[in-house]
DOKE-465164 format. One record per residue (C-alpha): x, z, y; residue number from 1. Coordinates in nm, 4 decimals. Layout:
<nodes>
       c1       c3       c2 num
        X        Z        Y NUM
...
</nodes>
This chain:
<nodes>
       c1       c3       c2 num
   2.9958  -2.8988  -3.9188   1
   3.1715  -2.7629  -4.2261   2
   3.0002  -2.7455  -4.5641   3
   2.9637  -2.3679  -4.5221   4
   2.7985  -2.4085  -4.1848   5
   2.5615  -2.6730  -4.3176   6
   2.4671  -2.4558  -4.6134   7
   2.4125  -2.1487  -4.3947   8
   2.1937  -2.3399  -4.1493   9
   2.0130  -2.4980  -4.4406  10
   1.9572  -2.1588  -4.6012  11
   1.7940  -2.0231  -4.2868  12
   1.5739  -2.3322  -4.2622  13
   1.4839  -2.3051  -4.6315  14
   1.3747  -1.9414  -4.5999  15
   1.1337  -2.0444  -4.3256  16
   1.0149  -2.3429  -4.5293  17
   0.9570  -2.1410  -4.8461  18
   0.7854  -1.8607  -4.6594  19
   0.5385  -2.1040  -4.5090  20
   0.4750  -2.3349  -4.8042  21
   0.4979  -2.1282  -5.1258  22
   0.1980  -1.8959  -5.1791  23
   0.3021  -1.7817  -5.5270  24
   0.5688  -1.8204  -5.7936  25
   0.3453  -2.0339  -6.0204  26
   0.2149  -2.2576  -5.7418  27
   0.2978  -2.6293  -5.7546  28
   0.4706  -2.5941  -5.4152  29
   0.7603  -2.4278  -5.6000  30
   0.8770  -2.7737  -5.7146  31
   0.9231  -2.8982  -5.3597  32
   1.0794  -2.5674  -5.2567  33
   1.3417  -2.6119  -5.5300  34
   1.4028  -2.9711  -5.4222  35
   1.4466  -2.8720  -5.0578  36
   1.6742  -2.5808  -5.1551  37
   1.9021  -2.8218  -5.3371  38
   1.9057  -3.0627  -5.0444  39
   1.9614  -2.8063  -4.7686  40
   2.1841  -2.5463  -4.9367  41
   2.3421  -2.6594  -5.2616  42
   2.4242  -3.0257  -5.2029  43
   2.6717  -2.9786  -4.9140  44
   2.8604  -2.7167  -5.1166  45
   2.8488  -2.9182  -5.4396  46
   2.9765  -3.2322  -5.2694  47
   3.2825  -3.0498  -5.1430  48
   3.3569  -2.9297  -5.4958  49
   3.2805  -3.2697  -5.6467  50
   3.5463  -3.4575  -5.4523  51
   3.9193  -3.4165  -5.4974  52
   4.0824  -3.5625  -5.1830  53
   4.3966  -3.6520  -5.3785  54
   4.2291  -3.8884  -5.6221  55
   4.1748  -4.2626  -5.5640  56
   3.8455  -4.3476  -5.3978  57
   3.7838  -3.9973  -5.2634  58
   3.7818  -4.1078  -4.8989  59
   3.5859  -4.4306  -4.9265  60
   3.3444  -4.5265  -4.6524  61
   3.0359  -4.4362  -4.8641  62
   3.1804  -4.0889  -4.9245  63
   3.2225  -4.0374  -4.5490  64
   2.8731  -4.1694  -4.4836  65
   2.7300  -3.9279  -4.7386  66
   2.8865  -3.6272  -4.5683  67
   2.7472  -3.7393  -4.2321  68
   2.3986  -3.8146  -4.3670  69
   2.3414  -3.5010  -4.5733  70
   2.2087  -3.2486  -4.3204  71
   1.9756  -3.4708  -4.1124  72
   1.8466  -3.6359  -4.4296  73
   1.7812  -3.2954  -4.5884  74
   1.5892  -3.1725  -4.2836  75
   1.3743  -3.4844  -4.2899  76
   1.3151  -3.4357  -4.6621  77
   1.1831  -3.0865  -4.5934  78
   0.9457  -3.2335  -4.3363  79
   0.8360  -3.5038  -4.5810  80
   0.7591  -3.2441  -4.8461  81
   0.5164  -3.0790  -4.6037  82
   0.3203  -3.4027  -4.5591  83
   0.0490  -3.5499  -4.7736  84
   0.1900  -3.8105  -5.0124  85
   0.1677  -4.1574  -4.8650  86
   0.3457  -4.4129  -4.6537  87
   0.4443  -4.1760  -4.3714  88
   0.5846  -3.9120  -4.6070  89
   0.7779  -4.1803  -4.7953  90
   0.9281  -4.3154  -4.4727  91
   1.0333  -3.9662  -4.3624  92
   1.1939  -3.9051  -4.7027  93
   1.3697  -4.2426  -4.6988  94
   1.6916  -4.1105  -4.5345  95
   1.7352  -3.8701  -4.8274  96
   1.6729  -4.1506  -5.0741  97
   1.9345  -4.3573  -4.8899  98
   2.1737  -4.0618  -4.8994  99
   2.1480  -4.0376  -5.2787 100
   2.2042  -4.4125  -5.3050 101
   2.5206  -4.3763  -5.0963 102
   2.6336  -4.0993  -5.3325 103
   2.5917  -4.3364  -5.6251 104
   2.7998  -4.6044  -5.4529 105
   3.0694  -4.3473  -5.3743 106
   3.0723  -4.2271  -5.7343 107
   3.0979  -4.5803  -5.8710 108
   3.3796  -4.6735  -5.6337 109
   3.5675  -4.3578  -5.7197 110
   3.5331  -4.4185  -6.0922 111
   3.6410  -4.7806  -6.0538 112
   3.9386  -4.6871  -5.8371 113
   4.0576  -4.4150  -6.0734 114
   3.9833  -4.6017  -6.3926 115
   3.7554  -4.5078  -6.6796 116
   4.0429  -4.3435  -6.8661 117
   4.0470  -4.0482  -6.6304 118
   3.9947  -3.6910  -6.7427 119
   3.6456  -3.5992  -6.8680 120
   3.6108  -3.3451  -6.5898 121
   3.6466  -3.6121  -6.3244 122
   3.4148  -3.8489  -6.5089 123
   3.1513  -3.5722  -6.5141 124
   3.1803  -3.5501  -6.1381 125
   3.1357  -3.9274  -6.1040 126
   2.8327  -3.9253  -6.3342 127
   2.6781  -3.6518  -6.1185 128
   2.6884  -3.8765  -5.8119 129
   2.5315  -4.1625  -6.0052 130
   2.2519  -3.9422  -6.1414 131
   2.1712  -3.8184  -5.7908 132
   2.0381  -4.1619  -5.6996 133
   1.7811  -4.1340  -5.9809 134
   1.6655  -3.8106  -5.8226 135
   1.6347  -3.9945  -5.4940 136
   1.4204  -4.2665  -5.6513 137
   1.1827  -4.0105  -5.8020 138
   1.1702  -3.8278  -5.4705 139
   1.0529  -4.1495  -5.3064 140
   0.7885  -4.1946  -5.5768 141
   0.6678  -3.8372  -5.5268 142
   0.6411  -3.8623  -5.1497 143
   0.4800  -4.2064  -5.1632 144
   0.2193  -4.0783  -5.4063 145
   0.3232  -4.3229  -5.6781 146
   0.2569  -4.2371  -6.0418 147
   0.4718  -4.4704  -6.2535 148
   0.3117  -4.5308  -6.5940 149
   0.0303  -4.2983  -6.4838 150
   0.2587  -3.9931  -6.4991 151
   0.0973  -3.6816  -6.3574 152
   0.1971  -3.6158  -5.9949 153
   0.3344  -3.2715  -6.0842 154
   0.5695  -3.4290  -6.3398 155
   0.6840  -3.6897  -6.0860 156
   0.7860  -3.4081  -5.8497 157
   0.9568  -3.2140  -6.1276 158
   1.1501  -3.5221  -6.2379 159
   1.2883  -3.5502  -5.8860 160
   1.3890  -3.1840  -5.9035 161
   1.5387  -3.2328  -6.2507 162
   1.7756  -3.5069  -6.1386 163
   1.8993  -3.3001  -5.8459 164
   1.9839  -2.9996  -6.0646 165
   2.0486  -3.1360  -6.4155 166
   2.1639  -3.4675  -6.2697 167
   2.3889  -3.3667  -5.9792 168
   2.4656  -2.9958  -5.9917 169
   2.5000  -2.9357  -6.3672 170
   2.7484  -3.2219  -6.4349 171
   2.9542  -3.1275  -6.1283 172
   2.9867  -2.7653  -6.2370 173
   3.0434  -2.8750  -6.5963 174
   3.3272  -3.0984  -6.4779 175
   3.4938  -2.7986  -6.3185 176
   3.4762  -2.6105  -6.6493 177
   3.6321  -2.9074  -6.8295 178
   3.9197  -2.9039  -6.5847 179
   3.9616  -2.5330  -6.6508 180
   3.9696  -2.5852  -7.0290 181
   4.1098  -2.9397  -7.0654 182
   4.2093  -2.9042  -7.4314 183
   3.9092  -2.7104  -7.5624 184
   3.6934  -2.9122  -7.8019 185
   3.3964  -2.6837  -7.7360 186
   3.4135  -2.7582  -7.3628 187
   3.4640  -3.1299  -7.4232 188
   3.1593  -3.1477  -7.6497 189
   2.9483  -2.9623  -7.3948 190
   3.0571  -3.1972  -7.1162 191
   2.9864  -3.5136  -7.3126 192
   2.6497  -3.3712  -7.4182 193
   2.5516  -3.2938  -7.0604 194
   2.6425  -3.6410  -6.9323 195
   2.4619  -3.8163  -7.2184 196
   2.1756  -3.5679  -7.2339 197
   2.0516  -3.6122  -6.8768 198
   1.9566  -3.9814  -6.9165 199
   1.8511  -3.9223  -7.2785 200
   1.5869  -3.6728  -7.1663 201
   1.4568  -3.9222  -6.9092 202
   1.4330  -4.1978  -7.1727 203
   1.2590  -3.9607  -7.4141 204
   1.0021  -3.8612  -7.1543 205
   0.9396  -4.2273  -7.0757 206
   0.8902  -4.3032  -7.4451 207
   0.6458  -4.0131  -7.4725 208
   0.4519  -4.1451  -7.1743 209
   0.4298  -4.4857  -7.3422 210
   0.2652  -4.3304  -7.6452 211
   0.5604  -4.2229  -7.8554 212
   0.5655  -3.9087  -8.0617 213
   0.7312  -3.5774  -7.9757 214
   1.0363  -3.6365  -8.1965 215
   1.2566  -3.8119  -7.9383 216
   1.1627  -3.5714  -7.6597 217
   1.2342  -3.2750  -7.8833 218
   1.5714  -3.4134  -7.9914 219
   1.6849  -3.5122  -7.6413 220
   1.5569  -3.1991  -7.4710 221
   1.6910  -2.9740  -7.7447 222
   2.0297  -3.1453  -7.7387 223
   2.0656  -3.1120  -7.3621 224
   1.9535  -2.7503  -7.3846 225
   2.2196  -2.6725  -7.6446 226
   2.4916  -2.8361  -7.4347 227
   2.3729  -2.6491  -7.1265 228
   2.3824  -2.3245  -7.3236 229
   2.7410  -2.4079  -7.4227 230
   2.8316  -2.4545  -7.0555 231
   2.6694  -2.1179  -6.9845 232
   2.8882  -1.9584  -7.2519 233
   3.1967  -2.1116  -7.0895 234
   3.1009  -1.9627  -6.7541 235
   3.0577  -1.6201  -6.9106 236
   3.3992  -1.6669  -7.0738 237
   3.5549  -1.7428  -6.7344 238
   3.3981  -1.4245  -6.6011 239
   3.6046  -1.2254  -6.8527 240
   3.9404  -1.3897  -6.7767 241
   4.2044  -1.3158  -6.5179 242
   4.1193  -1.6179  -6.3043 243
   3.9767  -1.6045  -5.9556 244
   3.8694  -1.2960  -5.7661 245
   3.6550  -1.0211  -5.9122 246
   3.3617  -1.1418  -5.7038 247
   3.4087  -1.5001  -5.8235 248
   3.4112  -1.3829  -6.1847 249
   3.0969  -1.1815  -6.1253 250
   2.9244  -1.4858  -5.9805 251
   3.0327  -1.6958  -6.2794 252
   2.8933  -1.4341  -6.5148 253
   2.5554  -1.4493  -6.3416 254
   2.5729  -1.8296  -6.3385 255
   2.6494  -1.8500  -6.7096 256
   2.3783  -1.6042  -6.8115 257
   2.1236  -1.7766  -6.5883 258
   2.2069  -2.1205  -6.7260 259
   2.1874  -1.9948  -7.0846 260
   1.8480  -1.8360  -7.0163 261
   1.7142  -2.1445  -6.8403 262
   1.8328  -2.3762  -7.1153 263
   1.6765  -2.1606  -7.3873 264
   1.3447  -2.2039  -7.2066 265
   1.4081  -2.5775  -7.1712 266
   1.4774  -2.6091  -7.5429 267
   1.1638  -2.4167  -7.6359 268
   0.9560  -2.6296  -7.4011 269
   1.1030  -2.9527  -7.5392 270
   1.0031  -2.8445  -7.8927 271
   0.6417  -2.7731  -7.7986 272
   0.5274  -3.0740  -8.0031 273
   0.6432  -2.8954  -8.3180 274
   0.6196  -2.5238  -8.2444 275
   0.5187  -2.2963  -7.9590 276
   0.6872  -1.9582  -8.0054 277
   0.5991  -1.8860  -7.6417 278
   0.2422  -2.0181  -7.5988 279
   0.2327  -1.9155  -7.2354 280
   0.5354  -2.1342  -7.1456 281
   0.3564  -2.4078  -6.9529 282
   0.4629  -2.6254  -6.6579 283
   0.3962  -2.3583  -6.3903 284
   0.6026  -2.1019  -6.5803 285
   0.8825  -2.3547  -6.6386 286
   0.8895  -2.4205  -6.2653 287
   0.9030  -2.0504  -6.1939 288
   1.1481  -1.9329  -6.4614 289
   1.3621  -2.2303  -6.5628 290
   1.3664  -2.3781  -6.2123 291
   1.4475  -2.0597  -6.0240 292
   1.7141  -1.9552  -6.2779 293
   1.8860  -2.2927  -6.2442 294
   1.8642  -2.3028  -5.8649 295
   1.9680  -1.9508  -5.7701 296
   2.1266  -1.8006  -6.0793 297
   2.3308  -2.0986  -6.1946 298
   2.3482  -2.3389  -5.8999 299
   2.4065  -2.1010  -5.6106 300
   2.6148  -1.8433  -5.7966 301
   2.8213  -2.1081  -5.9750 302
   2.9017  -2.2963  -5.6565 303
   2.9889  -1.9815  -5.4635 304
   3.2102  -1.8631  -5.7483 305
   3.4135  -2.1842  -5.7446 306
   3.4461  -2.1787  -5.3681 307
   3.5797  -1.8239  -5.3798 308
   3.8195  -1.9135  -5.6609 309
   3.9492  -2.2089  -5.4655 310
   4.0568  -1.9765  -5.1881 311
   4.2202  -1.7132  -5.4054 312
   4.3594  -1.8884  -5.7158 313
   4.6101  -2.1583  -5.7909 314
   4.4854  -2.4310  -6.0250 315
   4.5848  -2.3965  -6.3859 316
   4.7973  -2.6768  -6.5291 317
   4.5643  -2.9617  -6.6173 318
   4.2599  -2.7678  -6.5007 319
   4.1523  -2.5399  -6.2254 320
   3.9211  -2.6059  -5.9361 321
   3.8697  -2.9188  -5.7335 322
   4.0666  -2.9104  -5.4141 323
</nodes>
């Protein structure tokens, strides 16, 4: 099956899944719905954009295994998310966890084959594959019912979601922007901030769980939010340029605005230890607003925009889309 066919089949399956499992926009089931949407719909499309077949390491055995594993592993993940947390659910989710581990191996091999002096856009794409394995590990913890360091079960699930979107999808789409604007310092800063900010937020949350104050979480979360907002601005900029089809530019505009909106919410939430300008912005609302904006507004529209541009535009010198 092609990536388009996998995503279409996954989209149909996800609509059924969400219709059955999500009773309301603020319900905790939204977290698993976002996770399953990424696995069934976004991941096959993102992987095709992430890999350039002309670069060293693009056709390694792990990369081929990942493409073969994605759809069956995603279907099993959806089934696991419908089960009560425990041994059986963890075993059913294990193929997806293995899939993310294979992605990490493929990303490492590709980076090693191409060398660490490659363009920042390509290094963003490699980092995305490595971060995906962290999302897989947290998915296993969620489905097994584990609560590392006594973290609340809702936060365990959201951490798994975070590393699929902020870990895999955001760096991949940021890498594409860096290849579009290879000499722009603004784009370079945003890309470096995204790659460093994803693990920084995880470390900050761990420190907070161990009894640390809100300072590190606020700094890491605010920094990643600012870099994400910068990426959103770059997508809106692309929407105004003569690059890609009109539909692709429209999708990029939606993607950029959605990412900017979602990252503003993320920044405000990260600063809750110091100020709460939006007192109602709690975990359920973050799931509903930040999560949905990132999944559908940024993730889906951004990916579709690049796929359309790949069909209709020639790559710009030193930039452009991944082939």
